[in-house]
A tleap script that builds the chain and sets N, CA, C and O, in Angstrom:
source leaprc.protein.ff14SB
mol = sequence {
  NMET THR ASP ILE ALA CYS ALA GLU ASP PRO
  GLU PRO SER GLU ARG PHE PRO ALA GLY PRO
  LEU TYR VAL PRO VAL ARG PRO GLY PRO ALA
  GLY CYS SER THR ARG LEU PHE ARG THR PRO
  LEU GLY ALA ARG THR ALA VAL GLY PHE THR
  SER SER GLU LEU LEU THR ALA THR LEU GLY
  ASP GLY GLN ALA TRP ILE ARG LEU ALA GLU
  PRO VAL LEU ARG ALA LEU THR GLU PRO LEU
  GLY VAL THR THR VAL THR VAL ASP PRO GLN
  PHE SER ALA PRO LEU PRO GLY PRO ALA PRO
  ARG ALA TRP ASP PRO ARG ALA ALA GLU MET
  PRO ARG GLY SER ALA SER ASN THR ARG ALA
  VAL ARG ALA VAL ARG THR CVAL
}
set mol.1.N position { -17.298 -81.421 -40.124 }
set mol.1.CA position { -16.763 -80.786 -41.312 }
set mol.1.C position { -15.583 -79.908 -40.917 }
set mol.1.O position { -15.673 -79.160 -39.943 }
set mol.2.N position { -14.512 -79.983 -41.632 }
set mol.2.CA position { -13.311 -79.211 -41.338 }
set mol.2.C position { -13.283 -77.956 -42.192 }
set mol.2.O position { -13.496 -78.008 -43.403 }
set mol.3.N position { -13.017 -76.827 -41.544 }
set mol.3.CA position { -12.873 -75.573 -42.288 }
set mol.3.C position { -11.538 -75.557 -42.996 }
set mol.3.O position { -10.521 -75.961 -42.431 }
set mol.4.N position { -11.541 -75.092 -44.230 }
set mol.4.CA position { -10.313 -75.016 -44.997 }
set mol.4.C position { -9.918 -73.549 -45.108 }
set mol.4.O position { -10.716 -72.710 -45.526 }
set mol.5.N position { -8.694 -73.254 -44.734 }
set mol.5.CA position { -8.202 -71.878 -44.817 }
set mol.5.C position { -7.723 -71.600 -46.233 }
set mol.5.O position { -6.896 -72.333 -46.773 }
set mol.6.N position { -8.242 -70.550 -46.822 }
set mol.6.CA position { -7.830 -70.148 -48.168 }
set mol.6.C position { -6.856 -68.985 -48.061 }
set mol.6.O position { -6.780 -68.309 -47.035 }
set mol.7.N position { -6.123 -68.771 -49.128 }
set mol.7.CA position { -5.204 -67.638 -49.146 }
set mol.7.C position { -5.966 -66.324 -49.086 }
set mol.7.O position { -5.424 -65.307 -48.653 }
set mol.8.N position { -7.235 -66.342 -49.525 }
set mol.8.CA position { -8.046 -65.127 -49.526 }
set mol.8.C position { -8.758 -64.911 -48.195 }
set mol.8.O position { -9.340 -63.849 -47.974 }
set mol.9.N position { -8.720 -65.906 -47.303 }
set mol.9.CA position { -9.391 -65.803 -46.015 }
set mol.9.C position { -8.673 -64.775 -45.147 }
set mol.9.O position { -7.470 -64.909 -44.923 }
set mol.10.N position { -9.388 -63.730 -44.639 }
set mol.10.CA position { -8.707 -62.708 -43.843 }
set mol.10.C position { -8.206 -63.213 -42.506 }
set mol.10.O position { -7.260 -62.646 -41.961 }
set mol.11.N position { -8.804 -64.257 -41.959 }
set mol.11.CA position { -8.359 -64.826 -40.686 }
set mol.11.C position { -8.288 -66.337 -40.833 }
set mol.11.O position { -9.056 -66.917 -41.601 }
set mol.12.N position { -7.389 -66.978 -40.118 }
set mol.12.CA position { -7.347 -68.437 -40.185 }
set mol.12.C position { -8.593 -69.037 -39.549 }
set mol.12.O position { -9.227 -68.413 -38.698 }
set mol.13.N position { -8.937 -70.244 -39.963 }
set mol.13.CA position { -10.128 -70.907 -39.449 }
set mol.13.C position { -9.984 -71.256 -37.978 }
set mol.13.O position { -10.963 -71.200 -37.235 }
set mol.14.N position { -8.795 -71.612 -37.547 }
set mol.14.CA position { -8.553 -71.962 -36.157 }
set mol.14.C position { -7.506 -71.020 -35.587 }
set mol.14.O position { -6.565 -70.628 -36.277 }
set mol.15.N position { -7.680 -70.659 -34.310 }
set mol.15.CA position { -6.668 -69.838 -33.651 }
set mol.15.C position { -5.639 -70.748 -33.018 }
set mol.15.O position { -5.982 -71.635 -32.236 }
set mol.16.N position { -4.390 -70.532 -33.350 }
set mol.16.CA position { -3.308 -71.295 -32.757 }
set mol.16.C position { -2.620 -70.419 -31.729 }
set mol.16.O position { -2.441 -69.226 -31.973 }
set mol.17.N position { -2.224 -70.970 -30.579 }
set mol.17.CA position { -1.493 -70.155 -29.611 }
set mol.17.C position { -0.200 -69.631 -30.230 }
set mol.17.O position { 0.479 -70.335 -30.977 }
set mol.18.N position { 0.120 -68.400 -29.908 }
set mol.18.CA position { 1.325 -67.781 -30.443 }
set mol.18.C position { 2.578 -68.264 -29.724 }
set mol.18.O position { 3.686 -67.986 -30.183 }
set mol.19.N position { 2.434 -68.977 -28.615 }
set mol.19.CA position { 3.592 -69.443 -27.866 }
set mol.19.C position { 4.069 -68.389 -26.892 }
set mol.19.O position { 3.373 -67.400 -26.662 }
set mol.20.N position { 5.254 -68.582 -26.310 }
set mol.20.CA position { 5.775 -67.599 -25.353 }
set mol.20.C position { 5.992 -66.252 -26.032 }
set mol.20.O position { 6.600 -66.166 -27.099 }
set mol.21.N position { 5.490 -65.219 -25.402 }
set mol.21.CA position { 5.584 -63.867 -25.942 }
set mol.21.C position { 6.354 -62.979 -24.992 }
set mol.21.O position { 6.406 -63.240 -23.790 }
set mol.22.N position { 6.948 -61.935 -25.525 }
set mol.22.CA position { 7.562 -60.885 -24.730 }
set mol.22.C position { 6.474 -59.828 -24.539 }
set mol.22.O position { 6.094 -59.140 -25.487 }
set mol.23.N position { 5.977 -59.705 -23.308 }
set mol.23.CA position { 4.829 -58.845 -23.018 }
set mol.23.C position { 5.306 -57.601 -22.282 }
set mol.23.O position { 5.949 -57.715 -21.239 }
set mol.24.N position { 5.002 -56.403 -22.807 }
set mol.24.CA position { 5.406 -55.174 -22.114 }
set mol.24.C position { 4.646 -55.001 -20.804 }
set mol.24.O position { 3.436 -55.219 -20.732 }
set mol.25.N position { 5.385 -54.606 -19.772 }
set mol.25.CA position { 4.789 -54.401 -18.452 }
set mol.25.C position { 5.226 -53.045 -17.911 }
set mol.25.O position { 6.165 -52.423 -18.407 }
set mol.26.N position { 4.512 -52.612 -16.880 }
set mol.26.CA position { 4.888 -51.375 -16.184 }
set mol.26.C position { 4.895 -51.678 -14.692 }
set mol.26.O position { 4.122 -52.515 -14.227 }
set mol.27.N position { 5.757 -51.008 -13.940 }
set mol.27.CA position { 5.804 -51.265 -12.498 }
set mol.27.C position { 4.561 -50.699 -11.819 }
set mol.27.O position { 4.017 -49.674 -12.231 }
set mol.28.N position { 4.137 -51.377 -10.790 }
set mol.28.CA position { 2.989 -50.923 -10.011 }
set mol.28.C position { 3.221 -51.178 -8.541 }
set mol.28.O position { 4.261 -51.723 -8.172 }
set mol.29.N position { 2.281 -50.801 -7.688 }
set mol.29.CA position { 2.471 -50.980 -6.247 }
set mol.29.C position { 2.541 -52.448 -5.816 }
set mol.29.O position { 3.145 -52.762 -4.789 }
set mol.30.N position { 1.933 -53.345 -6.588 }
set mol.30.CA position { 1.940 -54.754 -6.221 }
set mol.30.C position { 2.837 -55.575 -7.138 }
set mol.30.O position { 2.718 -56.800 -7.171 }
set mol.31.N position { 3.724 -54.938 -7.876 }
set mol.31.CA position { 4.591 -55.637 -8.817 }
set mol.31.C position { 4.379 -55.107 -10.218 }
set mol.31.O position { 4.089 -53.926 -10.404 }
set mol.32.N position { 4.523 -55.977 -11.204 }
set mol.32.CA position { 4.370 -55.560 -12.602 }
set mol.32.C position { 2.938 -55.749 -13.075 }
set mol.32.O position { 2.246 -56.673 -12.646 }
set mol.33.N position { 2.501 -54.864 -13.964 }
set mol.33.CA position { 1.187 -54.954 -14.590 }
set mol.33.C position { 1.372 -55.000 -16.094 }
set mol.33.O position { 2.263 -54.349 -16.640 }
set mol.34.N position { 0.536 -55.764 -16.752 }
set mol.34.CA position { 0.568 -55.830 -18.207 }
set mol.34.C position { 0.127 -54.496 -18.787 }
set mol.34.O position { -0.899 -53.951 -18.380 }
set mol.35.N position { 0.887 -53.973 -19.725 }
set mol.35.CA position { 0.479 -52.738 -20.403 }
set mol.35.C position { -0.576 -53.081 -21.434 }
set mol.35.O position { -0.431 -54.047 -22.183 }
set mol.36.N position { -1.633 -52.295 -21.472 }
set mol.36.CA position { -2.667 -52.449 -22.485 }
set mol.36.C position { -2.551 -51.304 -23.465 }
set mol.36.O position { -2.158 -50.196 -23.099 }
set mol.37.N position { -2.888 -51.571 -24.695 }
set mol.37.CA position { -2.781 -50.589 -25.763 }
set mol.37.C position { -4.134 -50.456 -26.437 }
set mol.37.O position { -5.090 -51.137 -26.067 }
set mol.38.N position { -4.212 -49.581 -27.425 }
set mol.38.CA position { -5.435 -49.405 -28.207 }
set mol.38.C position { -5.135 -49.683 -29.673 }
set mol.38.O position { -4.065 -49.357 -30.186 }
set mol.39.N position { -6.119 -50.298 -30.331 }
set mol.39.CA position { -6.015 -50.525 -31.767 }
set mol.39.C position { -6.266 -49.203 -32.478 }
set mol.39.O position { -6.699 -48.244 -31.839 }
set mol.40.N position { -6.009 -49.122 -33.777 }
set mol.40.CA position { -6.298 -47.873 -34.494 }
set mol.40.C position { -7.770 -47.447 -34.397 }
set mol.40.O position { -8.074 -46.263 -34.541 }
set mol.41.N position { -8.680 -48.389 -34.156 }
set mol.41.CA position { -10.094 -48.054 -34.020 }
set mol.41.C position { -10.486 -47.747 -32.575 }
set mol.41.O position { -11.645 -47.429 -32.307 }
set mol.42.N position { -9.539 -47.837 -31.645 }
set mol.42.CA position { -9.796 -47.448 -30.262 }
set mol.42.C position { -10.115 -48.577 -29.304 }
set mol.42.O position { -10.293 -48.324 -28.113 }
set mol.43.N position { -10.194 -49.812 -29.773 }
set mol.43.CA position { -10.469 -50.943 -28.879 }
set mol.43.C position { -9.206 -51.274 -28.074 }
set mol.43.O position { -8.091 -51.157 -28.582 }
set mol.44.N position { -9.390 -51.686 -26.820 }
set mol.44.CA position { -8.240 -52.065 -26.001 }
set mol.44.C position { -7.737 -53.437 -26.413 }
set mol.44.O position { -8.517 -54.323 -26.761 }
set mol.45.N position { -6.422 -53.599 -26.368 }
set mol.45.CA position { -5.811 -54.870 -26.740 }
set mol.45.C position { -4.576 -55.124 -25.884 }
set mol.45.O position { -3.875 -54.191 -25.490 }
set mol.46.N position { -4.323 -56.388 -25.606 }
set mol.46.CA position { -3.059 -56.792 -24.994 }
set mol.46.C position { -2.069 -56.972 -26.135 }
set mol.46.O position { -2.467 -57.280 -27.258 }
set mol.47.N position { -0.798 -56.784 -25.859 }
set mol.47.CA position { 0.222 -56.850 -26.903 }
set mol.47.C position { 1.321 -57.801 -26.465 }
set mol.47.O position { 1.736 -57.805 -25.306 }
set mol.48.N position { 1.784 -58.605 -27.407 }
set mol.48.CA position { 2.914 -59.488 -27.170 }
set mol.48.C position { 3.813 -59.492 -28.396 }
set mol.48.O position { 3.348 -59.287 -29.517 }
set mol.49.N position { 5.089 -59.724 -28.183 }
set mol.49.CA position { 6.055 -59.746 -29.270 }
set mol.49.C position { 6.726 -61.106 -29.301 }
set mol.49.O position { 6.927 -61.727 -28.257 }
set mol.50.N position { 7.072 -61.570 -30.490 }
set mol.50.CA position { 7.713 -62.873 -30.619 }
set mol.50.C position { 9.207 -62.825 -30.332 }
set mol.50.O position { 9.840 -63.871 -30.190 }
set mol.51.N position { 9.781 -61.627 -30.246 }
set mol.51.CA position { 11.198 -61.512 -29.885 }
set mol.51.C position { 11.414 -60.213 -29.115 }
set mol.51.O position { 10.658 -59.252 -29.253 }
set mol.52.N position { 12.460 -60.212 -28.306 }
set mol.52.CA position { 12.767 -59.002 -27.548 }
set mol.52.C position { 13.247 -57.887 -28.470 }
set mol.52.O position { 13.083 -56.708 -28.157 }
set mol.53.N position { 13.840 -58.255 -29.605 }
set mol.53.CA position { 14.287 -57.241 -30.564 }
set mol.53.C position { 13.110 -56.480 -31.160 }
set mol.53.O position { 13.180 -55.263 -31.325 }
set mol.54.N position { 12.027 -57.187 -31.485 }
set mol.54.CA position { 10.834 -56.520 -32.011 }
set mol.54.C position { 10.205 -55.609 -30.961 }
set mol.54.O position { 9.759 -54.507 -31.279 }
set mol.55.N position { 10.168 -56.066 -29.716 }
set mol.55.CA position { 9.626 -55.238 -28.636 }
set mol.55.C position { 10.456 -53.964 -28.486 }
set mol.55.O position { 9.901 -52.869 -28.386 }
set mol.56.N position { 11.766 -54.102 -28.471 }
set mol.56.CA position { 12.646 -52.948 -28.314 }
set mol.56.C position { 12.532 -51.994 -29.501 }
set mol.56.O position { 12.541 -50.777 -29.321 }
set mol.57.N position { 12.426 -52.536 -30.702 }
set mol.57.CA position { 12.316 -51.692 -31.889 }
set mol.57.C position { 11.012 -50.893 -31.886 }
set mol.57.O position { 10.974 -49.774 -32.398 }
set mol.58.N position { 9.960 -51.449 -31.323 }
set mol.58.CA position { 8.659 -50.777 -31.326 }
set mol.58.C position { 8.480 -49.862 -30.132 }
set mol.58.O position { 7.981 -48.747 -30.284 }
set mol.59.N position { 8.878 -50.309 -28.936 }
set mol.59.CA position { 8.588 -49.558 -27.713 }
set mol.59.C position { 9.806 -48.909 -27.065 }
set mol.59.O position { 9.651 -48.148 -26.110 }
set mol.60.N position { 10.995 -49.182 -27.550 }
set mol.60.CA position { 12.185 -48.542 -27.018 }
set mol.60.C position { 12.968 -49.421 -26.059 }
set mol.60.O position { 12.476 -50.437 -25.569 }
set mol.61.N position { 14.212 -48.999 -25.802 }
set mol.61.CA position { 15.131 -49.769 -24.949 }
set mol.61.C position { 14.681 -49.860 -23.500 }
set mol.61.O position { 14.956 -50.857 -22.833 }
set mol.62.N position { 14.004 -48.853 -23.006 }
set mol.62.CA position { 13.653 -48.810 -21.594 }
set mol.62.C position { 12.393 -49.576 -21.226 }
set mol.62.O position { 12.005 -49.581 -20.058 }
set mol.63.N position { 11.741 -50.225 -22.188 }
set mol.63.CA position { 10.494 -50.926 -21.902 }
set mol.63.C position { 10.760 -52.241 -21.177 }
set mol.63.O position { 11.483 -53.100 -21.682 }
set mol.64.N position { 10.175 -52.392 -19.999 }
set mol.64.CA position { 10.291 -53.651 -19.247 }
set mol.64.C position { 9.350 -54.683 -19.865 }
set mol.64.O position { 8.325 -54.324 -20.444 }
set mol.65.N position { 9.698 -55.964 -19.742 }
set mol.65.CA position { 8.854 -57.014 -20.303 }
set mol.65.C position { 8.979 -58.286 -19.471 }
set mol.65.O position { 9.919 -58.457 -18.695 }
set mol.66.N position { 8.008 -59.165 -19.655 }
set mol.66.CA position { 8.051 -60.504 -19.071 }
set mol.66.C position { 7.670 -61.491 -20.161 }
set mol.66.O position { 7.094 -61.112 -21.180 }
set mol.67.N position { 7.994 -62.754 -19.944 }
set mol.67.CA position { 7.601 -63.802 -20.891 }
set mol.67.C position { 6.306 -64.425 -20.411 }
set mol.67.O position { 6.211 -64.862 -19.264 }
set mol.68.N position { 5.312 -64.468 -21.279 }
set mol.68.CA position { 4.035 -65.106 -20.987 }
set mol.68.C position { 3.567 -65.877 -22.207 }
set mol.68.O position { 3.790 -65.455 -23.342 }
set mol.69.N position { 2.923 -67.002 -21.972 }
set mol.69.CA position { 2.286 -67.717 -23.063 }
set mol.69.C position { 1.020 -66.957 -23.464 }
set mol.69.O position { 0.400 -66.291 -22.635 }
set mol.70.N position { 0.648 -67.059 -24.716 }
set mol.70.CA position { -0.507 -66.337 -25.225 }
set mol.70.C position { -1.796 -66.665 -24.462 }
set mol.70.O position { -2.558 -65.741 -24.175 }
set mol.71.N position { -2.084 -67.937 -24.116 }
set mol.71.CA position { -3.303 -68.206 -23.342 }
set mol.71.C position { -3.279 -67.553 -21.949 }
set mol.71.O position { -4.326 -67.148 -21.444 }
set mol.72.N position { -2.116 -67.449 -21.337 }
set mol.72.CA position { -2.002 -66.812 -20.029 }
set mol.72.C position { -2.258 -65.310 -20.151 }
set mol.72.O position { -2.932 -64.723 -19.305 }
set mol.73.N position { -1.722 -64.691 -21.201 }
set mol.73.CA position { -1.962 -63.269 -21.434 }
set mol.73.C position { -3.453 -63.008 -21.631 }
set mol.73.O position { -3.983 -62.028 -21.108 }
set mol.74.N position { -4.133 -63.874 -22.377 }
set mol.74.CA position { -5.582 -63.738 -22.557 }
set mol.74.C position { -6.315 -63.876 -21.225 }
set mol.74.O position { -7.237 -63.116 -20.931 }
set mol.75.N position { -5.895 -64.852 -20.427 }
set mol.75.CA position { -6.548 -65.076 -19.130 }
set mol.75.C position { -6.349 -63.888 -18.187 }
set mol.75.O position { -7.247 -63.565 -17.410 }
set mol.76.N position { -5.198 -63.240 -18.245 }
set mol.76.CA position { -4.935 -62.081 -17.393 }
set mol.76.C position { -5.776 -60.864 -17.780 }
set mol.76.O position { -6.231 -60.117 -16.914 }
set mol.77.N position { -5.979 -60.673 -19.065 }
set mol.77.CA position { -6.647 -59.458 -19.520 }
set mol.77.C position { -8.150 -59.625 -19.727 }
set mol.77.O position { -8.866 -58.628 -19.824 }
set mol.78.N position { -8.631 -60.832 -19.795 }
set mol.78.CA position { -10.065 -61.056 -20.016 }
set mol.78.C position { -10.946 -60.476 -18.913 }
set mol.78.O position { -11.994 -59.917 -19.235 }
set mol.79.N position { -10.584 -60.575 -17.618 }
set mol.79.CA position { -11.421 -59.958 -16.585 }
set mol.79.C position { -11.520 -58.438 -16.713 }
set mol.79.O position { -12.437 -57.828 -16.161 }
set mol.80.N position { -10.592 -57.830 -17.430 }
set mol.80.CA position { -10.622 -56.387 -17.648 }
set mol.80.C position { -11.445 -56.011 -18.878 }
set mol.80.O position { -11.556 -54.833 -19.217 }
set mol.81.N position { -12.018 -57.005 -19.541 }
set mol.81.CA position { -12.805 -56.752 -20.742 }
set mol.81.C position { -11.977 -56.695 -22.007 }
set mol.81.O position { -12.478 -56.301 -23.060 }
set mol.82.N position { -10.721 -57.082 -21.919 }
set mol.82.CA position { -9.836 -57.067 -23.088 }
set mol.82.C position { -9.787 -58.481 -23.642 }
set mol.82.O position { -9.258 -59.389 -23.001 }
set mol.83.N position { -10.336 -58.664 -24.830 }
set mol.83.CA position { -10.399 -60.002 -25.419 }
set mol.83.C position { -9.479 -60.158 -26.623 }
set mol.83.O position { -9.386 -61.248 -27.189 }
set mol.84.N position { -8.805 -59.101 -27.020 }
set mol.84.CA position { -7.935 -59.139 -28.186 }
set mol.84.C position { -6.472 -59.142 -27.757 }
set mol.84.O position { -6.070 -58.400 -26.861 }
set mol.85.N position { -5.686 -59.991 -28.412 }
set mol.85.CA position { -4.243 -59.996 -28.226 }
set mol.85.C position { -3.619 -59.684 -29.582 }
set mol.85.O position { -3.867 -60.391 -30.559 }
set mol.86.N position { -2.819 -58.640 -29.642 }
set mol.86.CA position { -2.126 -58.260 -30.865 }
set mol.86.C position { -0.688 -58.737 -30.759 }
set mol.86.O position { 0.024 -58.387 -29.817 }
set mol.87.N position { -0.262 -59.540 -31.734 }
set mol.87.CA position { 1.091 -60.087 -31.732 }
set mol.87.C position { 1.919 -59.318 -32.760 }
set mol.87.O position { 1.513 -59.161 -33.912 }
set mol.88.N position { 3.078 -58.846 -32.328 }
set mol.88.CA position { 4.031 -58.115 -33.160 }
set mol.88.C position { 3.409 -56.915 -33.882 }
set mol.88.O position { 3.437 -56.855 -35.111 }
set mol.89.N position { 2.848 -55.959 -33.130 }
set mol.89.CA position { 2.351 -54.758 -33.811 }
set mol.89.C position { 3.523 -54.016 -34.430 }
set mol.89.O position { 4.634 -54.035 -33.900 }
set mol.90.N position { 3.268 -53.368 -35.548 }
set mol.90.CA position { 4.355 -52.709 -36.264 }
set mol.90.C position { 4.506 -51.246 -35.902 }
set mol.90.O position { 5.585 -50.681 -36.079 }
set mol.91.N position { 3.465 -50.622 -35.403 }
set mol.91.CA position { 3.517 -49.194 -35.139 }
set mol.91.C position { 3.074 -48.923 -33.712 }
set mol.91.O position { 2.269 -49.664 -33.148 }
set mol.92.N position { 3.601 -47.864 -33.141 }
set mol.92.CA position { 3.101 -47.384 -31.859 }
set mol.92.C position { 3.269 -45.876 -31.838 }
set mol.92.O position { 4.210 -45.333 -32.418 }
set mol.93.N position { 2.355 -45.215 -31.170 }
set mol.93.CA position { 2.441 -43.766 -31.029 }
set mol.93.C position { 3.469 -43.444 -29.962 }
set mol.93.O position { 3.620 -44.216 -29.015 }
set mol.94.N position { 4.176 -42.342 -30.077 }
set mol.94.CA position { 5.150 -41.985 -29.044 }
set mol.94.C position { 4.446 -41.658 -27.732 }
set mol.94.O position { 3.299 -41.211 -27.723 }
set mol.95.N position { 5.136 -41.882 -26.646 }
set mol.95.CA position { 4.597 -41.524 -25.345 }
set mol.95.C position { 4.411 -40.019 -25.269 }
set mol.95.O position { 5.206 -39.265 -25.830 }
set mol.96.N position { 3.377 -39.579 -24.586 }
set mol.96.CA position { 3.209 -38.131 -24.472 }
set mol.96.C position { 4.365 -37.533 -23.685 }
set mol.96.O position { 4.749 -38.045 -22.634 }
set mol.97.N position { 4.896 -36.476 -24.193 }
set mol.97.CA position { 6.009 -35.805 -23.533 }
set mol.97.C position { 5.498 -34.730 -22.600 }
set mol.97.O position { 4.293 -34.629 -22.372 }
set mol.98.N position { 6.385 -33.937 -22.064 }
set mol.98.CA position { 5.947 -32.847 -21.206 }
set mol.98.C position { 5.123 -31.851 -22.015 }
set mol.98.O position { 5.324 -31.689 -23.218 }
set mol.99.N position { 4.219 -31.208 -21.351 }
set mol.99.CA position { 3.364 -30.232 -22.020 }
set mol.99.C position { 4.220 -29.109 -22.577 }
set mol.99.O position { 5.216 -28.722 -21.966 }
set mol.100.N position { 3.836 -28.582 -23.741 }
set mol.100.CA position { 4.619 -27.471 -24.270 }
set mol.100.C position { 4.574 -26.293 -23.319 }
set mol.100.O position { 3.548 -26.019 -22.696 }
set mol.101.N position { 5.685 -25.605 -23.214 }
set mol.101.CA position { 5.765 -24.467 -22.295 }
set mol.101.C position { 4.949 -23.317 -22.842 }
set mol.101.O position { 5.000 -23.008 -24.033 }
set mol.102.N position { 4.209 -22.695 -21.969 }
set mol.102.CA position { 3.422 -21.528 -22.354 }
set mol.102.C position { 4.349 -20.354 -22.576 }
set mol.102.O position { 5.421 -20.268 -21.977 }
set mol.103.N position { 3.934 -19.468 -23.425 }
set mol.103.CA position { 4.714 -18.264 -23.675 }
set mol.103.C position { 4.728 -17.431 -22.415 }
set mol.103.O position { 3.677 -17.173 -21.828 }
set mol.104.N position { 5.889 -17.012 -21.999 }
set mol.104.CA position { 6.026 -16.210 -20.780 }
set mol.104.C position { 6.152 -14.745 -21.181 }
set mol.104.O position { 7.183 -14.331 -21.711 }
set mol.105.N position { 5.104 -13.958 -20.928 }
set mol.105.CA position { 5.151 -12.556 -21.349 }
set mol.105.C position { 6.221 -11.765 -20.616 }
set mol.105.O position { 6.668 -10.729 -21.109 }
set mol.106.N position { 6.642 -12.240 -19.437 }
set mol.106.CA position { 7.683 -11.518 -18.704 }
set mol.106.C position { 9.023 -11.615 -19.411 }
set mol.106.O position { 9.910 -10.796 -19.174 }
set mol.107.N position { 9.179 -12.596 -20.268 }
set mol.107.CA position { 10.437 -12.756 -20.992 }
set mol.107.C position { 10.451 -11.922 -22.272 }
set mol.107.O position { 11.494 -11.768 -22.907 }
set mol.108.N position { 9.297 -11.389 -22.643 }
set mol.108.CA position { 9.213 -10.572 -23.855 }
set mol.108.C position { 9.912 -9.238 -23.627 }
set mol.108.O position { 10.082 -8.799 -22.490 }
set mol.109.N position { 10.310 -8.606 -24.714 }
set mol.109.CA position { 11.013 -7.332 -24.618 }
set mol.109.C position { 10.020 -6.180 -24.620 }
set mol.109.O position { 9.993 -5.389 -25.563 }
set mol.110.N position { 9.212 -6.078 -23.588 }
set mol.110.CA position { 8.258 -4.985 -23.451 }
set mol.110.C position { 8.579 -4.243 -22.169 }
set mol.110.O position { 9.113 -4.831 -21.228 }
set mol.111.N position { 8.266 -2.982 -22.123 }
set mol.111.CA position { 8.467 -2.253 -20.873 }
set mol.111.C position { 7.629 -2.885 -19.765 }
set mol.111.O position { 6.491 -3.291 -20.003 }
set mol.112.N position { 8.177 -2.971 -18.571 }
set mol.112.CA position { 7.518 -3.669 -17.462 }
set mol.112.C position { 6.175 -3.070 -17.064 }
set mol.112.O position { 5.281 -3.826 -16.686 }
set mol.113.N position { 5.992 -1.811 -17.125 }
set mol.113.CA position { 4.750 -1.221 -16.634 }
set mol.113.C position { 3.684 -1.046 -17.687 }
set mol.113.O position { 2.650 -0.443 -17.400 }
set mol.114.N position { 3.886 -1.545 -18.899 }
set mol.114.CA position { 2.920 -1.281 -19.964 }
set mol.114.C position { 1.637 -2.074 -19.741 }
set mol.114.O position { 1.661 -3.149 -19.142 }
set mol.115.N position { 0.535 -1.547 -20.217 }
set mol.115.CA position { -0.777 -2.178 -20.049 }
set mol.115.C position { -0.855 -3.484 -20.837 }
set mol.115.O position { -1.457 -4.448 -20.363 }
set mol.116.N position { -0.265 -3.535 -22.019 }
set mol.116.CA position { -0.346 -4.753 -22.818 }
set mol.116.C position { 0.385 -5.906 -22.129 }
set mol.116.O position { -0.039 -7.056 -22.236 }
set mol.117.N position { 1.478 -5.608 -21.424 }
set mol.117.CA position { 2.201 -6.628 -20.680 }
set mol.117.C position { 1.329 -7.159 -19.544 }
set mol.117.O position { 1.321 -8.366 -19.307 }
set mol.118.N position { 0.609 -6.317 -18.847 }
set mol.118.CA position { -0.255 -6.730 -17.742 }
set mol.118.C position { -1.381 -7.612 -18.246 }
set mol.118.O position { -1.693 -8.621 -17.614 }
set mol.119.N position { -1.997 -7.265 -19.361 }
set mol.119.CA position { -3.068 -8.085 -19.909 }
set mol.119.C position { -2.564 -9.464 -20.313 }
set mol.119.O position { -3.257 -10.460 -20.105 }
set mol.120.N position { -1.379 -9.535 -20.882 }
set mol.120.CA position { -0.826 -10.814 -21.296 }
set mol.120.C position { -0.604 -11.714 -20.097 }
set mol.120.O position { -0.873 -12.913 -20.173 }
set mol.121.N position { -0.119 -11.164 -18.990 }
set mol.121.CA position { 0.094 -11.967 -17.784 }
set mol.121.C position { -1.228 -12.489 -17.274 }
set mol.121.O position { -1.297 -13.654 -16.883 }
set mol.122.N position { -2.275 -11.699 -17.257 }
set mol.122.CA position { -3.586 -12.169 -16.806 }
set mol.122.C position { -4.107 -13.276 -17.713 }
set mol.122.O position { -4.680 -14.251 -17.227 }
set mol.123.N position { -3.916 -13.141 -19.024 }
set mol.123.CA position { -4.406 -14.157 -19.956 }
set mol.123.C position { -3.710 -15.492 -19.720 }
set mol.123.O position { -4.357 -16.537 -19.775 }
set mol.124.N position { -2.420 -15.478 -19.461 }
set mol.124.CA position { -1.696 -16.713 -19.231 }
set mol.124.C position { -2.150 -17.355 -17.920 }
set mol.124.O position { -2.256 -18.579 -17.845 }
set mol.125.N position { -2.413 -16.579 -16.917 }
set mol.125.CA position { -2.825 -17.124 -15.622 }
set mol.125.C position { -4.215 -17.738 -15.666 }
set mol.125.O position { -4.474 -18.683 -14.920 }
set mol.126.N position { -5.117 -17.248 -16.501 }
set mol.126.CA position { -6.475 -17.778 -16.516 }
set mol.126.C position { -6.626 -18.969 -17.453 }
set mol.126.O position { -7.620 -19.690 -17.366 }
set mol.127.N position { -5.686 -19.191 -18.329 }
set mol.127.CA position { -5.812 -20.284 -19.297 }
set mol.127.C position { -5.534 -21.598 -18.671 }
set mol.127.O position { -5.595 -22.627 -19.344 }
savepdb mol mol.pdb
quit
C-alpha cells in the first residue's frame, strides 16, 4: 500500500534526500568539524543549507562551510546521537559575546579612602 501525502499532512510520507548541502563547520585540531545546533526545544540537530547565500544570511560572512550530501551528514552525526538534520533554518541566536564588564568602583567619583569604596571593591572581588 502506498502512502499518499496530503496538503494537511505535517510531514511527507517518504523522506527524500535534500541533495548537496552547505554545512557549517568549525576548525579543530584534526581538521574541520561539523557544527551542531539545537532546536527551539533543545534537541541537537545537524544543519545544512541549500545555498551559500542562505548560510551567510543566517550565520554571517565569516562562517566556514563544506559541501556534503544529506545522507553523508546524517552518517557523520548519527554516532554522536544526532538523528535530526535541519535544512535551511530561518533563525539563529547570536553567538555569545564577551561577558559584560563589571562595574569598577575605582573608576567611581568617590574619595579613595572612604569605607564605602573599600566595601565595593571587596564585593566585586568575591563575585
